[in-house]
Biopython code that builds the backbone (N, CA, C, O; Angstrom):
import numpy as np
from Bio.PDB.StructureBuilder import StructureBuilder

atoms = [
    (1, "MET", "N", (16.705, -21.872, -17.926)),
    (1, "MET", "CA", (16.549, -20.644, -17.175)),
    (1, "MET", "C", (16.489, -19.489, -18.186)),
    (1, "MET", "O", (17.373, -19.369, -19.035)),
    (2, "PRO", "N", (15.468, -18.650, -18.103)),
    (2, "PRO", "CA", (15.422, -17.500, -18.988)),
    (2, "PRO", "C", (16.657, -16.609, -18.754)),
    (2, "PRO", "O", (17.001, -16.280, -17.619)),
    (3, "GLU", "N", (17.296, -16.237, -19.842)),
    (3, "GLU", "CA", (18.464, -15.368, -19.780)),
    (3, "GLU", "C", (18.051, -13.947, -20.144)),
    (3, "GLU", "O", (16.888, -13.695, -20.460)),
    (4, "LEU", "N", (18.998, -13.027, -20.100)),
    (4, "LEU", "CA", (18.686, -11.625, -20.373)),
    (4, "LEU", "C", (17.966, -11.420, -21.712)),
    (4, "LEU", "O", (16.989, -10.671, -21.748)),
    (5, "PRO", "N", (18.393, -12.040, -22.796)),
    (5, "PRO", "CA", (17.654, -11.837, -24.057)),
    (5, "PRO", "C", (16.204, -12.334, -23.972)),
    (5, "PRO", "O", (15.311, -11.747, -24.583)),
    (6, "ASP", "N", (15.971, -13.405, -23.221)),
    (6, "ASP", "CA", (14.612, -13.905, -23.068)),
    (6, "ASP", "C", (13.741, -12.882, -22.322)),
    (6, "ASP", "O", (12.602, -12.630, -22.714)),
    (7, "VAL", "N", (14.278, -12.303, -21.260)),
    (7, "VAL", "CA", (13.514, -11.327, -20.491)),
    (7, "VAL", "C", (13.235, -10.098, -21.350)),
    (7, "VAL", "O", (12.158, -9.512, -21.246)),
    (8, "GLU", "N", (14.178, -9.700, -22.190)),
    (8, "GLU", "CA", (13.938, -8.593, -23.102)),
    (8, "GLU", "C", (12.823, -8.935, -24.091)),
    (8, "GLU", "O", (12.018, -8.069, -24.432)),
    (9, "ILE", "N", (12.767, -10.162, -24.545)),
    (9, "ILE", "CA", (11.686, -10.588, -25.447)),
    (9, "ILE", "C", (10.348, -10.561, -24.693)),
    (9, "ILE", "O", (9.333, -10.147, -25.253)),
    (10, "PHE", "N", (10.343, -11.000, -23.433)),
    (10, "PHE", "CA", (9.111, -10.930, -22.627)),
    (10, "PHE", "C", (8.662, -9.464, -22.492)),
    (10, "PHE", "O", (7.470, -9.172, -22.587)),
    (11, "LYS", "N", (9.601, -8.554, -22.273)),
    (11, "LYS", "CA", (9.269, -7.122, -22.153)),
    (11, "LYS", "C", (8.638, -6.618, -23.428)),
    (11, "LYS", "O", (7.611, -5.940, -23.393)),
    (12, "ARG", "N", (9.245, -6.945, -24.556)),
    (12, "ARG", "CA", (8.710, -6.477, -25.841)),
    (12, "ARG", "C", (7.330, -7.061, -26.114)),
    (12, "ARG", "O", (6.462, -6.390, -26.672)),
    (13, "TYR", "N", (7.133, -8.330, -25.712)),
    (13, "TYR", "CA", (5.831, -8.970, -25.869)),
    (13, "TYR", "C", (4.793, -8.239, -25.003)),
    (13, "TYR", "O", (3.695, -7.937, -25.470)),
    (14, "LEU", "N", (5.140, -7.960, -23.760)),
    (14, "LEU", "CA", (4.230, -7.242, -22.867)),
    (14, "LEU", "C", (3.905, -5.884, -23.449)),
    (14, "LEU", "O", (2.742, -5.482, -23.471)),
    (15, "ASP", "N", (4.930, -5.160, -23.928)),
    (15, "ASP", "CA", (4.709, -3.817, -24.502)),
    (15, "ASP", "C", (3.763, -3.876, -25.701)),
    (15, "ASP", "O", (2.895, -3.017, -25.856)),
    (16, "ALA", "N", (3.936, -4.892, -26.545)),
    (16, "ALA", "CA", (3.137, -4.988, -27.777)),
    (16, "ALA", "C", (1.726, -5.473, -27.542)),
    (16, "ALA", "O", (0.833, -5.152, -28.327)),
    (17, "THR", "N", (1.491, -6.243, -26.480)),
    (17, "THR", "CA", (0.177, -6.880, -26.347)),
    (17, "THR", "C", (-0.615, -6.450, -25.129)),
    (17, "THR", "O", (-1.846, -6.459, -25.173)),
    (18, "ALA", "N", (0.044, -6.072, -24.043)),
    (18, "ALA", "CA", (-0.692, -5.885, -22.783)),
    (18, "ALA", "C", (-0.773, -4.465, -22.279)),
    (18, "ALA", "O", (-1.624, -4.168, -21.440)),
    (19, "LEU", "N", (0.086, -3.563, -22.761)),
    (19, "LEU", "CA", (0.032, -2.191, -22.248)),
    (19, "LEU", "C", (-1.317, -1.561, -22.543)),
    (19, "LEU", "O", (-1.874, -1.719, -23.630)),
    (20, "HIS", "N", (-1.833, -0.842, -21.552)),
    (20, "HIS", "CA", (-3.078, -0.087, -21.631)),
    (20, "HIS", "C", (-4.328, -0.962, -21.734)),
    (20, "HIS", "O", (-5.417, -0.455, -22.005)),
    (21, "GLN", "N", (-4.178, -2.267, -21.520)),
    (21, "GLN", "CA", (-5.306, -3.166, -21.486)),
    (21, "GLN", "C", (-5.736, -3.362, -20.029)),
    (21, "GLN", "O", (-4.886, -3.472, -19.146)),
    (22, "GLU", "N", (-7.021, -3.405, -19.776)),
    (22, "GLU", "CA", (-7.500, -3.622, -18.411)),
    (22, "GLU", "C", (-7.265, -5.072, -17.999)),
    (22, "GLU", "O", (-7.543, -6.000, -18.759)),
    (23, "ILE", "N", (-6.754, -5.248, -16.799)),
    (23, "ILE", "CA", (-6.545, -6.580, -16.237)),
    (23, "ILE", "C", (-7.859, -7.030, -15.623)),
    (23, "ILE", "O", (-8.331, -6.423, -14.662)),
    (24, "VAL", "N", (-8.449, -8.069, -16.156)),
    (24, "VAL", "CA", (-9.754, -8.526, -15.688)),
    (24, "VAL", "C", (-9.638, -9.694, -14.743)),
    (24, "VAL", "O", (-10.568, -9.952, -13.978)),
    (25, "GLU", "N", (-8.520, -10.419, -14.767)),
    (25, "GLU", "CA", (-8.382, -11.575, -13.885)),
    (25, "GLU", "C", (-6.899, -11.914, -13.694)),
    (25, "GLU", "O", (-6.092, -11.784, -14.614)),
    (26, "ILE", "N", (-6.574, -12.339, -12.512)),
    (26, "ILE", "CA", (-5.227, -12.839, -12.194)),
    (26, "ILE", "C", (-5.395, -14.260, -11.703)),
    (26, "ILE", "O", (-6.246, -14.538, -10.859)),
    (27, "ARG", "N", (-4.583, -15.156, -12.230)),
    (27, "ARG", "CA", (-4.596, -16.540, -11.741)),
    (27, "ARG", "C", (-3.214, -16.883, -11.198)),
    (27, "ARG", "O", (-2.204, -16.709, -11.881)),
    (28, "VAL", "N", (-3.184, -17.360, -9.995)),
    (28, "VAL", "CA", (-1.928, -17.811, -9.372)),
    (28, "VAL", "C", (-2.050, -19.312, -9.209)),
    (28, "VAL", "O", (-2.872, -19.796, -8.431)),
    (29, "HIS", "N", (-1.241, -20.037, -9.934)),
    (29, "HIS", "CA", (-1.319, -21.497, -9.891)),
    (29, "HIS", "C", (-0.535, -22.089, -8.723)),
    (29, "HIS", "O", (-0.801, -23.215, -8.303)),
    (30, "ASP", "N", (0.414, -21.346, -8.207)),
    (30, "ASP", "CA", (1.234, -21.826, -7.087)),
    (30, "ASP", "C", (1.623, -20.612, -6.243)),
    (30, "ASP", "O", (2.483, -19.821, -6.630)),
    (31, "GLU", "N", (0.979, -20.480, -5.089)),
    (31, "GLU", "CA", (1.223, -19.304, -4.240)),
    (31, "GLU", "C", (2.632, -19.211, -3.712)),
    (31, "GLU", "O", (3.033, -18.166, -3.200)),
    (32, "ARG", "N", (3.397, -20.290, -3.826)),
    (32, "ARG", "CA", (4.773, -20.244, -3.349)),
    (32, "ARG", "C", (5.641, -19.277, -4.148)),
    (32, "ARG", "O", (6.716, -18.891, -3.688)),
    (33, "VAL", "N", (5.187, -18.880, -5.342)),
    (33, "VAL", "CA", (5.980, -17.940, -6.136)),
    (33, "VAL", "C", (5.802, -16.503, -5.646)),
    (33, "VAL", "O", (6.586, -15.620, -5.996)),
    (34, "LEU", "N", (4.772, -16.274, -4.841)),
    (34, "LEU", "CA", (4.537, -14.954, -4.278)),
    (34, "LEU", "C", (5.302, -14.830, -2.970)),
    (34, "LEU", "O", (5.305, -15.759, -2.163)),
    (35, "GLU", "N", (5.952, -13.686, -2.754)),
    (35, "GLU", "CA", (6.765, -13.560, -1.553)),
    (35, "GLU", "C", (5.965, -12.979, -0.390)),
    (35, "GLU", "O", (5.655, -13.692, 0.565)),
    (36, "ASP", "N", (5.634, -11.712, -0.463)),
    (36, "ASP", "CA", (5.036, -11.027, 0.687)),
    (36, "ASP", "C", (3.564, -10.667, 0.489)),
    (36, "ASP", "O", (3.044, -9.774, 1.158)),
    (37, "VAL", "N", (2.900, -11.359, -0.425)),
    (37, "VAL", "CA", (1.507, -11.039, -0.710)),
    (37, "VAL", "C", (0.768, -12.339, -1.015)),
    (37, "VAL", "O", (1.333, -13.267, -1.594)),
    (38, "SER", "N", (-0.487, -12.390, -0.624)),
    (38, "SER", "CA", (-1.300, -13.568, -0.930)),
    (38, "SER", "C", (-1.905, -13.429, -2.326)),
    (38, "SER", "O", (-1.928, -12.329, -2.879)),
    (39, "ALA", "N", (-2.380, -14.494, -2.885)),
    (39, "ALA", "CA", (-3.024, -14.461, -4.184)),
    (39, "ALA", "C", (-4.247, -13.563, -4.150)),
    (39, "ALA", "O", (-4.508, -12.841, -5.112)),
    (40, "ALA", "N", (-4.999, -13.597, -3.060)),
    (40, "ALA", "CA", (-6.202, -12.773, -2.939)),
    (40, "ALA", "C", (-5.858, -11.286, -2.911)),
    (40, "ALA", "O", (-6.551, -10.480, -3.532)),
    (41, "VAL", "N", (-4.817, -10.924, -2.213)),
    (41, "VAL", "CA", (-4.395, -9.516, -2.166)),
    (41, "VAL", "C", (-3.895, -9.082, -3.525)),
    (41, "VAL", "O", (-4.220, -7.983, -3.974)),
    (42, "LEU", "N", (-3.111, -9.918, -4.195)),
    (42, "LEU", "CA", (-2.623, -9.584, -5.533)),
    (42, "LEU", "C", (-3.787, -9.386, -6.473)),
    (42, "LEU", "O", (-3.808, -8.421, -7.237)),
    (43, "GLN", "N", (-4.763, -10.284, -6.431)),
    (43, "GLN", "CA", (-5.955, -10.159, -7.280)),
    (43, "GLN", "C", (-6.662, -8.840, -7.033)),
    (43, "GLN", "O", (-7.048, -8.155, -7.979)),
    (44, "ARG", "N", (-6.836, -8.480, -5.770)),
    (44, "ARG", "CA", (-7.553, -7.247, -5.416)),
    (44, "ARG", "C", (-6.785, -6.017, -5.875)),
    (44, "ARG", "O", (-7.387, -5.059, -6.361)),
    (45, "ARG", "N", (-5.473, -6.029, -5.728)),
    (45, "ARG", "CA", (-4.663, -4.834, -6.076)),
    (45, "ARG", "C", (-4.473, -4.652, -7.563)),
    (45, "ARG", "O", (-4.266, -3.525, -8.013)),
    (46, "VAL", "N", (-4.536, -5.718, -8.347)),
    (46, "VAL", "CA", (-4.191, -5.620, -9.753)),
    (46, "VAL", "C", (-5.421, -5.633, -10.662)),
    (46, "VAL", "O", (-5.408, -4.983, -11.708)),
    (47, "THR", "N", (-6.470, -6.346, -10.299)),
    (47, "THR", "CA", (-7.660, -6.420, -11.141)),
    (47, "THR", "C", (-8.264, -5.036, -11.356)),
    (47, "THR", "O", (-8.415, -4.253, -10.418)),
    (48, "GLY", "N", (-8.603, -4.756, -12.600)),
    (48, "GLY", "CA", (-9.193, -3.468, -12.947)),
    (48, "GLY", "C", (-8.163, -2.411, -13.300)),
    (48, "GLY", "O", (-8.530, -1.350, -13.806)),
    (49, "ARG", "N", (-6.874, -2.668, -13.047)),
    (49, "ARG", "CA", (-5.810, -1.731, -13.366)),
    (49, "ARG", "C", (-5.339, -1.977, -14.780)),
    (49, "ARG", "O", (-5.715, -2.960, -15.418)),
    (50, "ARG", "N", (-4.510, -1.066, -15.261)),
    (50, "ARG", "CA", (-3.879, -1.183, -16.574)),
    (50, "ARG", "C", (-2.377, -1.101, -16.394)),
    (50, "ARG", "O", (-1.885, -0.393, -15.516)),
    (51, "LEU", "N", (-1.656, -1.823, -17.222)),
    (51, "LEU", "CA", (-0.208, -1.724, -17.237)),
    (51, "LEU", "C", (0.169, -0.548, -18.124)),
    (51, "LEU", "O", (-0.115, -0.561, -19.322)),
    (52, "GLU", "N", (0.799, 0.461, -17.554)),
    (52, "GLU", "CA", (1.054, 1.706, -18.283)),
    (52, "GLU", "C", (2.414, 1.727, -18.972)),
    (52, "GLU", "O", (2.562, 2.361, -20.017)),
    (53, "SER", "N", (3.399, 1.051, -18.413)),
    (53, "SER", "CA", (4.728, 1.000, -19.015)),
    (53, "SER", "C", (5.470, -0.194, -18.456)),
    (53, "SER", "O", (5.003, -0.847, -17.522)),
    (54, "SER", "N", (6.631, -0.478, -19.030)),
    (54, "SER", "CA", (7.428, -1.570, -18.505)),
    (54, "SER", "C", (8.898, -1.194, -18.537)),
    (54, "SER", "O", (9.320, -0.315, -19.288)),
    (55, "ALA", "N", (9.668, -1.884, -17.704)),
    (55, "ALA", "CA", (11.109, -1.687, -17.656)),
    (55, "ALA", "C", (11.747, -3.027, -17.285)),
    (55, "ALA", "O", (11.141, -3.858, -16.609)),
    (56, "ARG", "N", (12.953, -3.205, -17.734)),
    (56, "ARG", "CA", (13.702, -4.406, -17.394)),
    (56, "ARG", "C", (14.962, -4.004, -16.682)),
    (56, "ARG", "O", (15.656, -3.076, -17.099)),
    (57, "HIS", "N", (15.262, -4.701, -15.604)),
    (57, "HIS", "CA", (16.530, -4.501, -14.895)),
    (57, "HIS", "C", (17.094, -5.888, -14.648)),
    (57, "HIS", "O", (16.596, -6.642, -13.812)),
    (58, "GLY", "N", (18.141, -6.207, -15.389)),
    (58, "GLY", "CA", (18.685, -7.563, -15.290)),
    (58, "GLY", "C", (17.615, -8.568, -15.705)),
    (58, "GLY", "O", (16.998, -8.424, -16.760)),
    (59, "LYS", "N", (17.401, -9.574, -14.881)),
    (59, "LYS", "CA", (16.419, -10.606, -15.180)),
    (59, "LYS", "C", (15.052, -10.321, -14.551)),
    (59, "LYS", "O", (14.207, -11.213, -14.481)),
    (60, "HIS", "N", (14.829, -9.090, -14.094)),
    (60, "HIS", "CA", (13.551, -8.693, -13.539)),
    (60, "HIS", "C", (12.805, -7.832, -14.563)),
    (60, "HIS", "O", (13.403, -6.987, -15.230)),
    (61, "LEU", "N", (11.521, -8.053, -14.675)),
    (61, "LEU", "CA", (10.667, -7.258, -15.547)),
    (61, "LEU", "C", (9.674, -6.534, -14.649)),
    (61, "LEU", "O", (9.006, -7.154, -13.821)),
    (62, "PHE", "N", (9.582, -5.219, -14.817)),
    (62, "PHE", "CA", (8.690, -4.380, -14.021)),
    (62, "PHE", "C", (7.606, -3.813, -14.914)),
    (62, "PHE", "O", (7.893, -3.370, -16.026)),
    (63, "ALA", "N", (6.368, -3.820, -14.450)),
    (63, "ALA", "CA", (5.239, -3.237, -15.174)),
    (63, "ALA", "C", (4.554, -2.243, -14.254)),
    (63, "ALA", "O", (4.089, -2.602, -13.173)),
    (64, "ALA", "N", (4.494, -0.985, -14.691)),
    (64, "ALA", "CA", (3.860, 0.069, -13.900)),
    (64, "ALA", "C", (2.361, -0.060, -13.984)),
    (64, "ALA", "O", (1.798, -0.151, -15.075)),
    (65, "LEU", "N", (1.705, -0.068, -12.825)),
    (65, "LEU", "CA", (0.247, -0.133, -12.762)),
    (65, "LEU", "C", (-0.306, 1.284, -12.824)),
    (65, "LEU", "O", (0.227, 2.193, -12.186)),
    (66, "GLY", "N", (-1.368, 1.469, -13.586)),
    (66, "GLY", "CA", (-1.977, 2.782, -13.711)),
    (66, "GLY", "C", (-2.495, 3.309, -12.386)),
    (66, "GLY", "O", (-2.789, 2.549, -11.463)),
    (67, "GLY", "N", (-2.598, 4.626, -12.315)),
    (67, "GLY", "CA", (-3.131, 5.279, -11.125)),
    (67, "GLY", "C", (-2.127, 5.350, -9.994)),
    (67, "GLY", "O", (-2.521, 5.392, -8.828)),
    (68, "ASP", "N", (-0.835, 5.366, -10.306)),
    (68, "ASP", "CA", (0.208, 5.439, -9.270)),
    (68, "ASP", "C", (0.073, 4.354, -8.223)),
    (68, "ASP", "O", (0.315, 4.589, -7.039)),
    (69, "ASP", "N", (-0.322, 3.147, -8.667)),
    (69, "ASP", "CA", (-0.512, 2.031, -7.753)),
    (69, "ASP", "C", (0.724, 1.157, -7.632)),
    (69, "ASP", "O", (0.656, 0.039, -7.120)),
    (70, "GLY", "N", (1.859, 1.671, -8.106)),
    (70, "GLY", "CA", (3.095, 0.932, -7.940)),
    (70, "GLY", "C", (3.454, 0.090, -9.159)),
    (70, "GLY", "O", (2.984, 0.329, -10.271)),
    (71, "TRP", "N", (4.292, -0.889, -8.912)),
    (71, "TRP", "CA", (4.828, -1.716, -9.984)),
    (71, "TRP", "C", (4.545, -3.181, -9.687)),
    (71, "TRP", "O", (4.510, -3.609, -8.534)),
    (72, "LEU", "N", (4.349, -3.920, -10.742)),
    (72, "LEU", "CA", (4.262, -5.376, -10.666)),
    (72, "LEU", "C", (5.624, -5.889, -11.098)),
    (72, "LEU", "O", (6.063, -5.620, -12.216)),
    (73, "MET", "N", (6.304, -6.634, -10.213)),
    (73, "MET", "CA", (7.644, -7.133, -10.490)),
    (73, "MET", "C", (7.540, -8.606, -10.867)),
    (73, "MET", "O", (6.940, -9.401, -10.144)),
    (74, "LEU", "N", (8.136, -8.963, -12.014)),
    (74, "LEU", "CA", (8.112, -10.332, -12.497)),
    (74, "LEU", "C", (9.513, -10.864, -12.589)),
    (74, "LEU", "O", (10.409, -10.197, -13.109)),
    (75, "HIS", "N", (9.708, -12.057, -12.091)),
    (75, "HIS", "CA", (10.965, -12.769, -12.235)),
    (75, "HIS", "C", (10.612, -14.173, -12.707)),
    (75, "HIS", "O", (9.692, -14.787, -12.168)),
    (76, "PHE", "N", (11.310, -14.683, -13.682)),
    (76, "PHE", "CA", (10.877, -15.909, -14.343)),
    (76, "PHE", "C", (11.521, -17.181, -13.837)),
    (76, "PHE", "O", (11.242, -18.261, -14.358)),
    (77, "GLY", "N", (12.379, -17.078, -12.829)),
    (77, "GLY", "CA", (12.927, -18.249, -12.187)),
    (77, "GLY", "C", (13.680, -19.151, -13.147)),
    (77, "GLY", "O", (14.313, -18.685, -14.094)),
    (78, "MET", "N", (13.605, -20.439, -12.890)),
    (78, "MET", "CA", (14.348, -21.417, -13.693)),
    (78, "MET", "C", (13.682, -21.728, -15.029)),
    (78, "MET", "O", (14.369, -21.987, -16.018)),
    (79, "SER", "N", (12.365, -21.705, -15.067)),
    (79, "SER", "CA", (11.690, -22.105, -16.310)),
    (79, "SER", "C", (10.446, -21.257, -16.581)),
    (79, "SER", "O", (9.494, -21.731, -17.202)),
    (80, "GLY", "N", (10.452, -20.018, -16.123)),
    (80, "GLY", "CA", (9.281, -19.181, -16.258)),
    (80, "GLY", "C", (9.079, -18.637, -17.665)),
    (80, "GLY", "O", (9.981, -18.666, -18.502)),
    (81, "TYR", "N", (7.896, -18.151, -17.893)),
    (81, "TYR", "CA", (7.539, -17.545, -19.168)),
    (81, "TYR", "C", (6.390, -16.607, -18.922)),
    (81, "TYR", "O", (5.815, -16.611, -17.834)),
    (82, "LEU", "N", (6.042, -15.811, -19.890)),
    (82, "LEU", "CA", (4.976, -14.830, -19.787)),
    (82, "LEU", "C", (3.835, -15.246, -20.678)),
    (82, "LEU", "O", (4.022, -15.468, -21.874)),
    (83, "ARG", "N", (2.639, -15.354, -20.097)),
    (83, "ARG", "CA", (1.441, -15.665, -20.863)),
    (83, "ARG", "C", (0.440, -14.538, -20.658)),
    (83, "ARG", "O", (0.269, -14.033, -19.548)),
    (84, "TYR", "N", (-0.202, -14.161, -21.723)),
    (84, "TYR", "CA", (-1.193, -13.113, -21.687)),
    (84, "TYR", "C", (-2.378, -13.560, -22.521)),
    (84, "TYR", "O", (-2.209, -13.937, -23.680)),
    (85, "PHE", "N", (-3.566, -13.523, -21.955)),
    (85, "PHE", "CA", (-4.775, -13.922, -22.661)),
    (85, "PHE", "C", (-5.747, -12.767, -22.708)),
    (85, "PHE", "O", (-6.837, -12.900, -23.264)),
]
sb = StructureBuilder()
sb.init_structure("model")
sb.init_model(0)
sb.init_chain("A")
sb.init_seg("    ")
for serial, (resi, resn, name, xyz) in enumerate(atoms, 1):
    if name == "N":
        sb.init_residue(resn, " ", resi, " ")
    sb.init_atom(name, np.array(xyz, "f"), 0.0, 1.0, " ", f" {name:<3s}", serial, name[0])
structure = sb.get_structure()
């Protein structure tokens, strides 16, 4: 299970590699990880946006979407990790 230091490392990785980059595609391999949104809705809301900043609160990682479109909340569960291509 990712612990607090792991989530901080994920935050630093996101800050160093993904901030201000346009999101061109979202892939959801298992829709069960999404709570109140479908993969199609997530794709529509996030594609074309940029991650402007990030914050960590406990084991949650938040990424602010450009254009005041809210936040993307990430939780890594028992064996999660962050991949960026």
